[in-house]
Chimera marker file (.cmm) of the C-alpha trace (Angstrom):
<marker_set name="trace">
<marker id="1" x="-47.518" y="3.916" z="-28.655" r="1" g="1" b="0" radius="0.5"/>
<marker id="2" x="-48.810" y="7.107" z="-30.307" r="1" g="1" b="0" radius="0.5"/>
<marker id="3" x="-51.330" y="7.594" z="-27.497" r="1" g="1" b="0" radius="0.5"/>
<marker id="4" x="-48.595" y="7.354" z="-24.882" r="1" g="1" b="0" radius="0.5"/>
<marker id="5" x="-46.468" y="9.843" z="-26.767" r="1" g="1" b="0" radius="0.5"/>
<marker id="6" x="-49.437" y="12.218" z="-26.985" r="1" g="1" b="0" radius="0.5"/>
<marker id="7" x="-50.055" y="11.970" z="-23.237" r="1" g="1" b="0" radius="0.5"/>
<marker id="8" x="-46.383" y="12.618" z="-22.495" r="1" g="1" b="0" radius="0.5"/>
<marker id="9" x="-46.275" y="15.649" z="-24.806" r="1" g="1" b="0" radius="0.5"/>
<marker id="10" x="-49.402" y="17.072" z="-23.167" r="1" g="1" b="0" radius="0.5"/>
<marker id="11" x="-47.939" y="16.563" z="-19.689" r="1" g="1" b="0" radius="0.5"/>
<marker id="12" x="-44.659" y="18.224" z="-20.635" r="1" g="1" b="0" radius="0.5"/>
<marker id="13" x="-46.283" y="21.435" z="-21.892" r="1" g="1" b="0" radius="0.5"/>
<marker id="14" x="-49.119" y="21.747" z="-19.357" r="1" g="1" b="0" radius="0.5"/>
<marker id="15" x="-49.137" y="24.755" z="-17.024" r="1" g="1" b="0" radius="0.5"/>
<marker id="16" x="-50.321" y="24.084" z="-13.470" r="1" g="1" b="0" radius="0.5"/>
<marker id="17" x="-52.332" y="26.727" z="-11.550" r="1" g="1" b="0" radius="0.5"/>
<marker id="18" x="-50.573" y="27.745" z="-8.331" r="1" g="1" b="0" radius="0.5"/>
<marker id="19" x="-52.121" y="29.594" z="-5.369" r="1" g="1" b="0" radius="0.5"/>
<marker id="20" x="-48.738" y="30.507" z="-3.875" r="1" g="1" b="0" radius="0.5"/>
<marker id="21" x="-45.323" y="29.049" z="-3.138" r="1" g="1" b="0" radius="0.5"/>
<marker id="22" x="-42.739" y="29.353" z="-0.401" r="1" g="1" b="0" radius="0.5"/>
<marker id="23" x="-39.143" y="29.881" z="-1.543" r="1" g="1" b="0" radius="0.5"/>
<marker id="24" x="-35.800" y="30.163" z="0.221" r="1" g="1" b="0" radius="0.5"/>
<marker id="25" x="-33.654" y="33.310" z="0.189" r="1" g="1" b="0" radius="0.5"/>
<marker id="26" x="-31.933" y="32.475" z="-3.108" r="1" g="1" b="0" radius="0.5"/>
<marker id="27" x="-35.294" y="31.920" z="-4.791" r="1" g="1" b="0" radius="0.5"/>
<marker id="28" x="-36.630" y="35.198" z="-3.388" r="1" g="1" b="0" radius="0.5"/>
<marker id="29" x="-33.623" y="37.086" z="-4.796" r="1" g="1" b="0" radius="0.5"/>
<marker id="30" x="-34.184" y="35.550" z="-8.237" r="1" g="1" b="0" radius="0.5"/>
<marker id="31" x="-37.862" y="36.490" z="-8.196" r="1" g="1" b="0" radius="0.5"/>
<marker id="32" x="-37.163" y="40.056" z="-7.026" r="1" g="1" b="0" radius="0.5"/>
<marker id="33" x="-34.510" y="40.505" z="-9.736" r="1" g="1" b="0" radius="0.5"/>
<marker id="34" x="-37.151" y="39.291" z="-12.207" r="1" g="1" b="0" radius="0.5"/>
<marker id="35" x="-39.326" y="42.237" z="-11.185" r="1" g="1" b="0" radius="0.5"/>
<marker id="36" x="-41.828" y="40.478" z="-8.929" r="1" g="1" b="0" radius="0.5"/>
<marker id="37" x="-42.610" y="40.599" z="-5.212" r="1" g="1" b="0" radius="0.5"/>
<marker id="38" x="-41.443" y="38.101" z="-2.586" r="1" g="1" b="0" radius="0.5"/>
<marker id="39" x="-42.403" y="38.852" z="1.026" r="1" g="1" b="0" radius="0.5"/>
<marker id="40" x="-41.205" y="37.204" z="4.226" r="1" g="1" b="0" radius="0.5"/>
<marker id="41" x="-43.656" y="34.462" z="5.172" r="1" g="1" b="0" radius="0.5"/>
<marker id="42" x="-45.143" y="35.211" z="8.606" r="1" g="1" b="0" radius="0.5"/>
<marker id="43" x="-45.987" y="31.560" z="9.268" r="1" g="1" b="0" radius="0.5"/>
<marker id="44" x="-42.643" y="30.030" z="8.213" r="1" g="1" b="0" radius="0.5"/>
<marker id="45" x="-39.475" y="31.851" z="9.340" r="1" g="1" b="0" radius="0.5"/>
<marker id="46" x="-36.679" y="31.920" z="6.772" r="1" g="1" b="0" radius="0.5"/>
<marker id="47" x="-38.968" y="31.521" z="3.776" r="1" g="1" b="0" radius="0.5"/>
<marker id="48" x="-40.601" y="33.976" z="1.407" r="1" g="1" b="0" radius="0.5"/>
<marker id="49" x="-44.129" y="33.940" z="0.042" r="1" g="1" b="0" radius="0.5"/>
<marker id="50" x="-44.564" y="34.338" z="-3.719" r="1" g="1" b="0" radius="0.5"/>
<marker id="51" x="-47.818" y="34.307" z="-5.697" r="1" g="1" b="0" radius="0.5"/>
<marker id="52" x="-47.309" y="33.178" z="-9.295" r="1" g="1" b="0" radius="0.5"/>
<marker id="53" x="-50.358" y="32.259" z="-11.376" r="1" g="1" b="0" radius="0.5"/>
<marker id="54" x="-48.957" y="29.188" z="-13.131" r="1" g="1" b="0" radius="0.5"/>
<marker id="55" x="-45.902" y="26.924" z="-13.064" r="1" g="1" b="0" radius="0.5"/>
<marker id="56" x="-44.607" y="24.268" z="-15.405" r="1" g="1" b="0" radius="0.5"/>
<marker id="57" x="-44.765" y="20.568" z="-14.572" r="1" g="1" b="0" radius="0.5"/>
<marker id="58" x="-42.317" y="18.782" z="-12.312" r="1" g="1" b="0" radius="0.5"/>
<marker id="59" x="-40.368" y="17.033" z="-15.071" r="1" g="1" b="0" radius="0.5"/>
<marker id="60" x="-37.545" y="19.590" z="-15.216" r="1" g="1" b="0" radius="0.5"/>
<marker id="61" x="-34.826" y="20.598" z="-12.702" r="1" g="1" b="0" radius="0.5"/>
<marker id="62" x="-35.870" y="24.250" z="-13.055" r="1" g="1" b="0" radius="0.5"/>
<marker id="63" x="-39.297" y="25.747" z="-12.449" r="1" g="1" b="0" radius="0.5"/>
<marker id="64" x="-40.690" y="28.474" z="-14.689" r="1" g="1" b="0" radius="0.5"/>
<marker id="65" x="-43.176" y="30.637" z="-12.816" r="1" g="1" b="0" radius="0.5"/>
<marker id="66" x="-45.701" y="32.761" z="-14.714" r="1" g="1" b="0" radius="0.5"/>
<marker id="67" x="-46.942" y="35.870" z="-12.930" r="1" g="1" b="0" radius="0.5"/>
<marker id="68" x="-49.999" y="37.997" z="-13.660" r="1" g="1" b="0" radius="0.5"/>
<marker id="69" x="-47.832" y="40.976" z="-14.625" r="1" g="1" b="0" radius="0.5"/>
<marker id="70" x="-44.358" y="40.889" z="-16.092" r="1" g="1" b="0" radius="0.5"/>
<marker id="71" x="-42.046" y="38.272" z="-17.466" r="1" g="1" b="0" radius="0.5"/>
<marker id="72" x="-41.851" y="34.654" z="-16.283" r="1" g="1" b="0" radius="0.5"/>
<marker id="73" x="-39.068" y="33.744" z="-13.848" r="1" g="1" b="0" radius="0.5"/>
<marker id="74" x="-37.062" y="30.516" z="-13.949" r="1" g="1" b="0" radius="0.5"/>
<marker id="75" x="-35.422" y="29.235" z="-10.774" r="1" g="1" b="0" radius="0.5"/>
<marker id="76" x="-33.996" y="25.906" z="-9.576" r="1" g="1" b="0" radius="0.5"/>
<marker id="77" x="-36.566" y="23.641" z="-7.926" r="1" g="1" b="0" radius="0.5"/>
<marker id="78" x="-34.274" y="23.287" z="-4.908" r="1" g="1" b="0" radius="0.5"/>
<marker id="79" x="-35.101" y="26.931" z="-4.081" r="1" g="1" b="0" radius="0.5"/>
<marker id="80" x="-38.822" y="26.117" z="-3.762" r="1" g="1" b="0" radius="0.5"/>
<marker id="81" x="-39.703" y="24.933" z="-0.271" r="1" g="1" b="0" radius="0.5"/>
<marker id="82" x="-43.461" y="24.323" z="-0.640" r="1" g="1" b="0" radius="0.5"/>
<marker id="83" x="-46.001" y="24.419" z="-3.480" r="1" g="1" b="0" radius="0.5"/>
<marker id="84" x="-49.668" y="25.269" z="-2.796" r="1" g="1" b="0" radius="0.5"/>
<marker id="85" x="-51.824" y="24.487" z="-5.818" r="1" g="1" b="0" radius="0.5"/>
<marker id="86" x="-55.180" y="26.025" z="-6.720" r="1" g="1" b="0" radius="0.5"/>
<marker id="87" x="-58.212" y="23.882" z="-7.124" r="1" g="1" b="0" radius="0.5"/>
<link id1="1" id2="2" r="1" g="1" b="0" radius="0.2"/>
<link id1="2" id2="3" r="1" g="1" b="0" radius="0.2"/>
<link id1="3" id2="4" r="1" g="1" b="0" radius="0.2"/>
<link id1="4" id2="5" r="1" g="1" b="0" radius="0.2"/>
<link id1="5" id2="6" r="1" g="1" b="0" radius="0.2"/>
<link id1="6" id2="7" r="1" g="1" b="0" radius="0.2"/>
<link id1="7" id2="8" r="1" g="1" b="0" radius="0.2"/>
<link id1="8" id2="9" r="1" g="1" b="0" radius="0.2"/>
<link id1="9" id2="10" r="1" g="1" b="0" radius="0.2"/>
<link id1="10" id2="11" r="1" g="1" b="0" radius="0.2"/>
<link id1="11" id2="12" r="1" g="1" b="0" radius="0.2"/>
<link id1="12" id2="13" r="1" g="1" b="0" radius="0.2"/>
<link id1="13" id2="14" r="1" g="1" b="0" radius="0.2"/>
<link id1="14" id2="15" r="1" g="1" b="0" radius="0.2"/>
<link id1="15" id2="16" r="1" g="1" b="0" radius="0.2"/>
<link id1="16" id2="17" r="1" g="1" b="0" radius="0.2"/>
<link id1="17" id2="18" r="1" g="1" b="0" radius="0.2"/>
<link id1="18" id2="19" r="1" g="1" b="0" radius="0.2"/>
<link id1="19" id2="20" r="1" g="1" b="0" radius="0.2"/>
<link id1="20" id2="21" r="1" g="1" b="0" radius="0.2"/>
<link id1="21" id2="22" r="1" g="1" b="0" radius="0.2"/>
<link id1="22" id2="23" r="1" g="1" b="0" radius="0.2"/>
<link id1="23" id2="24" r="1" g="1" b="0" radius="0.2"/>
<link id1="24" id2="25" r="1" g="1" b="0" radius="0.2"/>
<link id1="25" id2="26" r="1" g="1" b="0" radius="0.2"/>
<link id1="26" id2="27" r="1" g="1" b="0" radius="0.2"/>
<link id1="27" id2="28" r="1" g="1" b="0" radius="0.2"/>
<link id1="28" id2="29" r="1" g="1" b="0" radius="0.2"/>
<link id1="29" id2="30" r="1" g="1" b="0" radius="0.2"/>
<link id1="30" id2="31" r="1" g="1" b="0" radius="0.2"/>
<link id1="31" id2="32" r="1" g="1" b="0" radius="0.2"/>
<link id1="32" id2="33" r="1" g="1" b="0" radius="0.2"/>
<link id1="33" id2="34" r="1" g="1" b="0" radius="0.2"/>
<link id1="34" id2="35" r="1" g="1" b="0" radius="0.2"/>
<link id1="35" id2="36" r="1" g="1" b="0" radius="0.2"/>
<link id1="36" id2="37" r="1" g="1" b="0" radius="0.2"/>
<link id1="37" id2="38" r="1" g="1" b="0" radius="0.2"/>
<link id1="38" id2="39" r="1" g="1" b="0" radius="0.2"/>
<link id1="39" id2="40" r="1" g="1" b="0" radius="0.2"/>
<link id1="40" id2="41" r="1" g="1" b="0" radius="0.2"/>
<link id1="41" id2="42" r="1" g="1" b="0" radius="0.2"/>
<link id1="42" id2="43" r="1" g="1" b="0" radius="0.2"/>
<link id1="43" id2="44" r="1" g="1" b="0" radius="0.2"/>
<link id1="44" id2="45" r="1" g="1" b="0" radius="0.2"/>
<link id1="45" id2="46" r="1" g="1" b="0" radius="0.2"/>
<link id1="46" id2="47" r="1" g="1" b="0" radius="0.2"/>
<link id1="47" id2="48" r="1" g="1" b="0" radius="0.2"/>
<link id1="48" id2="49" r="1" g="1" b="0" radius="0.2"/>
<link id1="49" id2="50" r="1" g="1" b="0" radius="0.2"/>
<link id1="50" id2="51" r="1" g="1" b="0" radius="0.2"/>
<link id1="51" id2="52" r="1" g="1" b="0" radius="0.2"/>
<link id1="52" id2="53" r="1" g="1" b="0" radius="0.2"/>
<link id1="53" id2="54" r="1" g="1" b="0" radius="0.2"/>
<link id1="54" id2="55" r="1" g="1" b="0" radius="0.2"/>
<link id1="55" id2="56" r="1" g="1" b="0" radius="0.2"/>
<link id1="56" id2="57" r="1" g="1" b="0" radius="0.2"/>
<link id1="57" id2="58" r="1" g="1" b="0" radius="0.2"/>
<link id1="58" id2="59" r="1" g="1" b="0" radius="0.2"/>
<link id1="59" id2="60" r="1" g="1" b="0" radius="0.2"/>
<link id1="60" id2="61" r="1" g="1" b="0" radius="0.2"/>
<link id1="61" id2="62" r="1" g="1" b="0" radius="0.2"/>
<link id1="62" id2="63" r="1" g="1" b="0" radius="0.2"/>
<link id1="63" id2="64" r="1" g="1" b="0" radius="0.2"/>
<link id1="64" id2="65" r="1" g="1" b="0" radius="0.2"/>
<link id1="65" id2="66" r="1" g="1" b="0" radius="0.2"/>
<link id1="66" id2="67" r="1" g="1" b="0" radius="0.2"/>
<link id1="67" id2="68" r="1" g="1" b="0" radius="0.2"/>
<link id1="68" id2="69" r="1" g="1" b="0" radius="0.2"/>
<link id1="69" id2="70" r="1" g="1" b="0" radius="0.2"/>
<link id1="70" id2="71" r="1" g="1" b="0" radius="0.2"/>
<link id1="71" id2="72" r="1" g="1" b="0" radius="0.2"/>
<link id1="72" id2="73" r="1" g="1" b="0" radius="0.2"/>
<link id1="73" id2="74" r="1" g="1" b="0" radius="0.2"/>
<link id1="74" id2="75" r="1" g="1" b="0" radius="0.2"/>
<link id1="75" id2="76" r="1" g="1" b="0" radius="0.2"/>
<link id1="76" id2="77" r="1" g="1" b="0" radius="0.2"/>
<link id1="77" id2="78" r="1" g="1" b="0" radius="0.2"/>
<link id1="78" id2="79" r="1" g="1" b="0" radius="0.2"/>
<link id1="79" id2="80" r="1" g="1" b="0" radius="0.2"/>
<link id1="80" id2="81" r="1" g="1" b="0" radius="0.2"/>
<link id1="81" id2="82" r="1" g="1" b="0" radius="0.2"/>
<link id1="82" id2="83" r="1" g="1" b="0" radius="0.2"/>
<link id1="83" id2="84" r="1" g="1" b="0" radius="0.2"/>
<link id1="84" id2="85" r="1" g="1" b="0" radius="0.2"/>
<link id1="85" id2="86" r="1" g="1" b="0" radius="0.2"/>
<link id1="86" id2="87" r="1" g="1" b="0" radius="0.2"/>
</marker_set>
């Protein structure tokens, strides 16, 4: 039981490396207000391309995105259209 609890705790606090994500307009506004850049995605009309470095795991209804510069931004997962992971 202790091993399972340890695995769960590790999974909850792990940060996942992200290459980039596509967000909808509401997500782009949240990221821009947070002081980061969101540009219109040329290959997917109506979405915005964002390049965070890390994100938290998928256990929570909100996603916290860590950027190279500046503060992390938290937005609802429903605003994220597509995740592209590194590695």
